[in-house]
MARGU-634856 format. One record per residue: z, x, y of N, C-alpha, C, O in turn; chain. Coordinates in nm, 2 decimals, decimal comma, padded with zeros to 4 digits. Atoms other than C-alpha are relative to their C-alpha. Layout:
// MARGU-634856
[node [Z; X; Y]; [Z; X; Y]; [Z; X; Y]; [Z; X; Y]; 'A'];
...
This chain:
// MARGU-634856
[node [-00,08; -00,02; -00,05]; [00,70; 00,72; -01,48]; [00,11; 00,12; 00,01]; [00,12; 00,17; -00,10]; 'A'];
[node [-00,09; -00,06; 00,04]; [00,98; 00,98; -01,42]; [00,12; -00,10; -00,10]; [00,16; -00,21; -00,13]; 'A'];
[node [-00,15; 00,06; 00,12]; [01,28; 01,00; -01,66]; [00,08; 00,02; 00,05]; [00,12; 00,11; 00,11]; 'A'];
[node [-00,14; 00,02; -00,05]; [01,57; 00,87; -01,60]; [00,16; 00,03; -00,10]; [00,20; 00,01; -00,21]; 'A'];
[node [-00,16; -00,02; 00,13]; [01,95; 00,98; -01,73]; [00,06; -00,12; 00,01]; [00,16; -00,11; -00,06]; 'A'];
[node [-00,08; 00,10; -00,05]; [02,08; 00,62; -01,62]; [-00,16; -00,12; -00,13]; [-00,28; -00,13; -00,12]; 'A'];
[node [00,12; 00,12; 00,07]; [01,90; 00,33; -01,91]; [-00,02; -00,14; 00,11]; [-00,13; -00,20; 00,12]; 'A'];
[node [00,06; 00,13; -00,07]; [01,95; 00,04; -01,66]; [-00,13; -00,02; 00,08]; [-00,14; 00,07; 00,17]; 'A'];
[node [00,13; 00,05; -00,08]; [01,60; -00,12; -01,50]; [-00,03; -00,16; 00,05]; [-00,02; -00,28; 00,02]; 'A'];
[node [00,07; 00,17; -00,07]; [01,46; -00,34; -01,27]; [-00,08; -00,10; -00,08]; [-00,20; -00,06; -00,09]; 'A'];
[node [00,11; 00,08; 00,02]; [01,30; -00,62; -01,42]; [-00,15; 00,02; 00,03]; [-00,16; 00,05; 00,15]; 'A'];
[node [00,20; -00,03; 00,00]; [00,88; -00,58; -01,43]; [-00,02; -00,07; 00,13]; [-00,09; -00,02; 00,21]; 'A'];
[node [00,01; 00,06; -00,17]; [00,92; -00,87; -01,10]; [00,04; 00,09; 00,12]; [-00,04; 00,09; 00,22]; 'A'];
[node [-00,08; -00,14; -00,04]; [01,13; -00,59; -00,93]; [-00,10; 00,11; 00,03]; [-00,15; 00,14; 00,13]; 'A'];
[node [00,09; -00,15; -00,06]; [00,92; -00,30; -00,96]; [-00,16; -00,04; 00,06]; [-00,23; 00,01; 00,14]; 'A'];
[node [00,21; 00,09; -00,13]; [00,55; -00,54; -00,85]; [00,08; 00,02; 00,11]; [00,05; 00,12; 00,18]; 'A'];
[node [00,02; -00,07; -00,17]; [00,76; -00,54; -00,54]; [00,03; 00,09; 00,06]; [00,00; 00,10; 00,18]; 'A'];
[node [-00,04; -00,11; -00,06]; [00,92; -00,24; -00,48]; [-00,15; 00,11; -00,01]; [-00,19; 00,22; 00,03]; 'A'];
[node [00,18; -00,13; -00,02]; [00,54; -00,08; -00,54]; [-00,04; -00,10; 00,05]; [-00,13; -00,12; -00,03]; 'A'];
[node [00,03; 00,10; -00,14]; [00,46; -00,35; -00,28]; [00,01; 00,10; 00,10]; [-00,07; 00,17; 00,16]; 'A'];
[node [-00,08; -00,09; -00,11]; [00,69; -00,18; -00,08]; [-00,06; 00,09; 00,04]; [-00,08; 00,11; 00,16]; 'A'];
[node [00,03; -00,17; -00,08]; [00,57; 00,19; -00,11]; [-00,18; -00,02; 00,07]; [-00,24; 00,07; 00,14]; 'A'];
[node [00,15; 00,00; -00,04]; [00,20; 00,06; -00,04]; [00,00; -00,06; 00,08]; [-00,09; 00,00; 00,14]; 'A'];
[node [00,06; 00,11; -00,10]; [00,18; -00,20; 00,22]; [00,12; 00,01; 00,08]; [00,16; -00,11; 00,10]; 'A'];
[node [-00,05; -00,04; -00,18]; [00,43; -00,06; 00,55]; [00,16; -00,09; -00,02]; [00,18; -00,11; -00,14]; 'A'];
[node [-00,12; 00,04; -00,03]; [00,76; -00,22; 00,60]; [-00,01; -00,15; -00,03]; [-00,06; -00,22; 00,05]; 'A'];
[node [00,00; 00,12; 00,03]; [00,83; -00,54; 00,42]; [00,17; -00,04; -00,12]; [00,16; -00,01; -00,24]; 'A'];
[node [-00,07; 00,09; 00,09]; [01,15; -00,72; 00,25]; [-00,01; -00,04; -00,11]; [-00,11; -00,11; -00,11]; 'A'];
[node [-00,03; 00,05; 00,08]; [01,23; -00,79; -00,08]; [00,01; -00,15; 00,05]; [-00,07; -00,23; 00,01]; 'A'];
[node [-00,08; 00,16; -00,01]; [01,40; -01,11; 00,04]; [-00,19; -00,09; 00,02]; [-00,24; -00,19; -00,04]; 'A'];
[node [00,13; 00,09; -00,03]; [01,02; -01,19; 00,19]; [-00,08; -00,04; -00,09]; [-00,10; -00,15; -00,07]; 'A'];
[node [00,06; -00,03; 00,12]; [00,82; -01,15; -00,15]; [00,06; -00,05; -00,10]; [-00,02; -00,08; -00,19]; 'A'];
[node [-00,01; 00,07; 00,09]; [01,05; -01,32; -00,37]; [00,18; -00,04; -00,09]; [00,25; 00,05; -00,13]; 'A'];
[node [-00,15; -00,01; 00,02]; [01,40; -01,44; -00,48]; [00,05; 00,13; -00,10]; [00,00; 00,20; -00,19]; 'A'];
[node [-00,04; -00,15; 00,11]; [01,61; -01,17; -00,63]; [00,13; 00,02; 00,11]; [00,15; -00,02; 00,22]; 'A'];
[node [-00,12; -00,02; -00,03]; [01,96; -01,05; -00,61]; [00,01; 00,14; 00,10]; [00,10; 00,15; 00,18]; 'A'];
[node [-00,01; -00,18; -00,11]; [01,90; -00,67; -00,41]; [-00,10; -00,05; 00,08]; [-00,20; -00,11; 00,06]; 'A'];
[node [00,02; -00,01; -00,17]; [01,82; -00,67; -00,07]; [-00,06; 00,04; 00,03]; [-00,03; 00,15; -00,02]; 'A'];
[node [00,05; -00,19; -00,04]; [01,58; -00,41; 00,06]; [-00,05; -00,01; 00,13]; [-00,07; -00,11; 00,20]; 'A'];
[node [00,04; 00,00; -00,14]; [01,45; -00,29; 00,37]; [-00,10; 00,21; 00,01]; [-00,06; 00,33; -00,01]; 'A'];
[node [00,00; -00,15; 00,03]; [01,22; 00,02; 00,38]; [-00,13; -00,05; 00,10]; [-00,21; -00,14; 00,10]; 'A'];
[node [00,07; 00,01; -00,13]; [01,06; 00,07; 00,72]; [-00,11; 00,18; -00,03]; [-00,09; 00,27; -00,11]; 'A'];
[node [00,14; -00,09; -00,01]; [00,69; 00,32; 00,80]; [-00,01; 00,06; -00,08]; [-00,02; 00,18; -00,07]; 'A'];
[node [00,02; 00,00; 00,13]; [00,66; 00,32; 00,47]; [-00,16; 00,11; -00,01]; [-00,14; 00,20; -00,09]; 'A'];
[node [00,05; 00,00; 00,07]; [00,30; 00,44; 00,47]; [00,00; 00,14; 00,05]; [-00,11; 00,20; 00,03]; 'A'];
[node [00,03; -00,10; -00,08]; [00,38; 00,76; 00,67]; [00,10; 00,12; -00,07]; [00,15; 00,22; -00,01]; 'A'];
[node [-00,09; -00,09; 00,13]; [00,58; 00,93; 00,35]; [-00,12; 00,08; -00,05]; [-00,24; 00,05; -00,06]; 'A'];
[node [00,10; -00,11; 00,12]; [00,42; 01,22; 00,17]; [00,01; -00,12; -00,14]; [00,06; -00,22; -00,17]; 'A'];
[node [-00,04; 00,10; 00,17]; [00,34; 01,15; -00,22]; [00,14; 00,08; -00,08]; [00,17; 00,02; -00,18]; 'A'];
[node [-00,12; -00,01; 00,00]; [00,66; 01,32; -00,27]; [00,11; -00,05; 00,01]; [00,20; -00,06; -00,07]; 'A'];
[node [-00,14; 00,09; -00,04]; [00,88; 01,14; -00,12]; [-00,02; -00,13; -00,08]; [00,05; -00,17; -00,17]; 'A'];
[node [00,04; 00,13; 00,07]; [00,70; 00,80; -00,22]; [00,09; -00,01; -00,16]; [00,20; -00,06; -00,20]; 'A'];
[node [-00,07; -00,07; 00,15]; [00,77; 00,94; -00,58]; [00,15; 00,01; 00,00]; [00,22; -00,06; -00,08]; 'A'];
[node [-00,15; 00,00; -00,01]; [01,13; 01,03; -00,50]; [00,08; -00,14; 00,00]; [00,18; -00,17; -00,06]; 'A'];
[node [-00,07; 00,12; -00,03]; [01,18; 00,68; -00,38]; [-00,03; -00,14; -00,14]; [00,05; -00,23; -00,18]; 'A'];
[node [00,05; 00,08; 00,13]; [00,97; 00,49; -00,68]; [00,14; -00,03; -00,13]; [00,20; -00,12; -00,19]; 'A'];
[node [-00,08; -00,05; 00,11]; [01,19; 00,70; -00,90]; [00,16; -00,07; 00,03]; [00,24; -00,06; -00,07]; 'A'];
[node [-00,09; 00,07; 00,03]; [01,49; 00,51; -00,78]; [00,00; -00,15; 00,02]; [00,09; -00,22; -00,01]; 'A'];
[node [00,03; 00,10; 00,00]; [01,35; 00,22; -00,71]; [00,00; -00,08; -00,14]; [00,02; -00,20; -00,14]; 'A'];
[node [00,03; 00,11; 00,14]; [01,30; 00,11; -01,10]; [00,04; 00,07; -00,05]; [-00,04; 00,11; -00,14]; 'A'];
[node [-00,05; 00,01; 00,13]; [01,58; 00,29; -01,26]; [00,10; -00,05; 00,02]; [00,16; -00,06; -00,09]; 'A'];
[node [-00,18; 00,04; -00,01]; [01,91; 00,17; -01,16]; [00,04; -00,15; 00,04]; [00,01; -00,17; 00,15]; 'A'];
[node [00,03; 00,11; -00,01]; [01,99; -00,21; -01,16]; [00,13; -00,02; 00,07]; [00,14; -00,05; 00,18]; 'A'];
[node [-00,18; 00,03; -00,03]; [02,39; -00,22; -01,16]; [00,06; 00,07; 00,14]; [00,02; 00,19; 00,17]; 'A'];
[node [00,00; -00,08; -00,10]; [02,55; -00,13; -00,83]; [00,06; 00,16; -00,02]; [00,04; 00,26; 00,04]; 'A'];
[node [-00,09; -00,20; 00,00]; [02,77; 00,20; -00,93]; [-00,15; 00,10; -00,09]; [-00,14; 00,22; -00,07]; 'A'];
[node [00,08; -00,11; 00,01]; [02,43; 00,35; -01,11]; [-00,08; -00,03; 00,15]; [-00,10; 00,07; 00,22]; 'A'];
[node [00,05; -00,07; -00,10]; [02,26; 00,30; -00,83]; [00,01; 00,03; 00,14]; [-00,07; 00,07; 00,23]; 'A'];
[node [-00,11; -00,15; -00,06]; [02,49; 00,47; -00,62]; [-00,05; 00,10; 00,01]; [-00,13; 00,16; 00,08]; 'A'];
[node [00,01; -00,14; 00,09]; [02,50; 00,73; -00,81]; [-00,11; 00,07; 00,02]; [-00,13; 00,18; 00,08]; 'A'];
[node [00,15; -00,08; 00,01]; [02,12; 00,77; -00,87]; [-00,03; 00,04; 00,13]; [-00,07; 00,15; 00,17]; 'A'];
[node [00,06; -00,03; -00,16]; [02,04; 00,70; -00,50]; [00,02; 00,11; 00,08]; [-00,07; 00,17; 00,14]; 'A'];
[node [-00,05; -00,12; -00,03]; [02,29; 00,96; -00,41]; [00,00; 00,15; -00,03]; [00,01; 00,25; 00,03]; 'A'];
[node [00,15; -00,13; 00,13]; [02,12; 01,20; -00,70]; [-00,13; 00,02; 00,12]; [-00,15; 00,09; 00,22]; 'A'];
[node [00,14; -00,04; -00,04]; [01,78; 01,15; -00,61]; [-00,06; -00,02; 00,16]; [-00,18; 00,00; 00,18]; 'A'];
[node [00,06; 00,03; -00,12]; [01,70; 01,09; -00,26]; [00,10; 00,07; 00,09]; [00,11; 00,04; 00,21]; 'A'];
[node [-00,09; -00,08; -00,05]; [01,96; 01,31; -00,16]; [-00,03; 00,10; 00,00]; [-00,04; 00,18; 00,10]; 'A'];
[node [00,09; -00,14; 00,08]; [01,81; 01,58; -00,32]; [-00,19; 00,01; 00,06]; [-00,24; 00,11; 00,12]; 'A'];
[node [00,15; -00,03; 00,00]; [01,42; 01,55; -00,28]; [-00,06; -00,09; 00,13]; [-00,17; -00,07; 00,17]; 'A'];
[node [00,07; 00,05; -00,14]; [01,39; 01,31; 00,07]; [00,14; 00,05; 00,07]; [00,15; 00,00; 00,18]; 'A'];
[node [-00,05; -00,03; -00,16]; [01,66; 01,45; 00,28]; [00,12; -00,09; 00,02]; [00,19; -00,08; 00,11]; 'A'];
[node [-00,09; 00,08; -00,12]; [01,89; 01,16; 00,31]; [00,19; -00,04; -00,08]; [00,23; 00,01; -00,18]; 'A'];
[node [-00,15; -00,02; 00,05]; [02,28; 01,08; 00,25]; [00,01; -00,15; -00,02]; [-00,07; -00,22; 00,05]; 'A'];
[node [-00,06; 00,09; 00,01]; [02,45; 00,76; 00,13]; [00,14; -00,05; 00,09]; [00,24; 00,03; 00,08]; 'A'];
[node [-00,13; 00,02; -00,06]; [02,72; 00,60; 00,35]; [00,07; -00,08; -00,08]; [00,01; -00,14; -00,17]; 'A'];
[node [-00,09; 00,08; -00,03]; [02,99; 00,42; 00,30]; [00,00; -00,17; -00,05]; [00,08; -00,23; -00,12]; 'A'];
[node [00,00; 00,11; 00,03]; [02,84; 00,10; 00,29]; [-00,14; -00,05; -00,05]; [-00,20; -00,15; -00,01]; 'A'];
[node [00,11; -00,09; 00,05]; [02,54; 00,23; 00,08]; [-00,12; -00,04; 00,04]; [-00,21; -00,10; -00,02]; 'A'];
[node [00,15; 00,00; -00,05]; [02,28; 00,26; 00,33]; [00,01; 00,13; -00,01]; [00,10; 00,21; 00,00]; 'A'];
[node [00,05; -00,12; 00,06]; [02,09; 00,53; 00,25]; [-00,10; 00,01; 00,15]; [-00,19; -00,05; 00,20]; 'A'];
[node [00,04; -00,05; -00,15]; [02,06; 00,74; 00,60]; [-00,12; 00,09; -00,03]; [-00,13; 00,13; -00,15]; 'A'];
[node [00,07; -00,08; 00,05]; [01,76; 00,97; 00,64]; [-00,05; 00,09; 00,07]; [-00,15; 00,16; 00,05]; 'A'];
[node [00,02; -00,06; -00,16]; [01,78; 01,11; 00,98]; [-00,03; 00,13; -00,04]; [-00,07; 00,19; 00,07]; 'A'];
[node [00,07; -00,12; -00,04]; [01,67; 01,46; 00,85]; [-00,15; -00,06; -00,01]; [-00,23; 00,01; 00,04]; 'A'];
[node [00,16; -00,02; -00,03]; [01,33; 01,31; 00,82]; [-00,07; -00,05; 00,11]; [-00,04; -00,17; 00,15]; 'A'];
[node [00,08; -00,08; -00,16]; [01,10; 01,39; 01,14]; [-00,01; -00,19; 00,03]; [-00,14; -00,20; 00,03]; 'A'];
[node [00,03; 00,15; -00,02]; [01,10; 00,96; 01,20]; [-00,11; 00,00; -00,06]; [-00,21; -00,03; -00,01]; 'A'];
[node [00,10; 00,06; 00,07]; [00,90; 00,93; 00,89]; [00,05; -00,10; -00,03]; [-00,01; -00,21; -00,01]; 'A'];
[node [-00,12; 00,09; 00,13]; [01,20; 00,75; 00,67]; [00,04; -00,05; 00,12]; [00,10; 00,03; 00,20]; 'A'];
[node [-00,12; 00,08; -00,15]; [01,35; 00,49; 00,97]; [00,12; -00,01; -00,05]; [00,23; 00,02; 00,01]; 'A'];
[node [-00,10; 00,09; 00,14]; [01,55; 00,36; 00,66]; [00,02; 00,03; -00,06]; [00,04; 00,15; -00,03]; 'A'];
[node [00,02; 00,08; 00,14]; [01,58; 00,28; 00,33]; [00,13; -00,01; -00,02]; [00,19; 00,10; -00,02]; 'A'];
[node [-00,09; 00,07; 00,07]; [01,86; 00,05; 00,24]; [-00,03; -00,10; -00,12]; [-00,11; -00,20; -00,13]; 'A'];
[node [-00,02; 00,11; 00,13]; [01,95; -00,10; -00,09]; [00,14; -00,01; -00,03]; [00,24; 00,06; -00,03]; 'A'];
[node [-00,17; 00,05; -00,03]; [02,23; -00,34; -00,12]; [-00,03; -00,10; -00,21]; [-00,12; -00,17; -00,27]; 'A'];
[node [-00,02; 00,05; 00,16]; [02,29; -00,45; -00,51]; [00,04; -00,14; 00,02]; [00,09; -00,16; 00,13]; 'A'];
[node [-00,05; 00,09; 00,04]; [02,37; -00,82; -00,64]; [00,07; -00,07; 00,18]; [00,19; -00,08; 00,19]; 'A'];
[node [-00,02; 00,09; -00,12]; [02,38; -01,00; -00,26]; [-00,03; -00,13; -00,08]; [-00,03; -00,24; -00,03]; 'A'];
């Protein structure tokens, strides 16, 4: 796993769910198990290995809302060409319809 400047981490259950998201296509966390986080990841199978690694790094490296937003903006924007908007939605319009949208909400 990549090293992180943040000490927050998802639970092992959350990590397992996120890994499933990265390998099984469009799935929402809510469909898999109860969690205070909701996420939507579409067109996962079309992602490059580098994109998957960047997303997995984000998903497994932060848990609290402030750190999640900072880490998401820092990592995703640089490696995947996405941006974080005011509602914490990560828009990936720069990718040619590989990654339609990657949404992380904390404490839902």
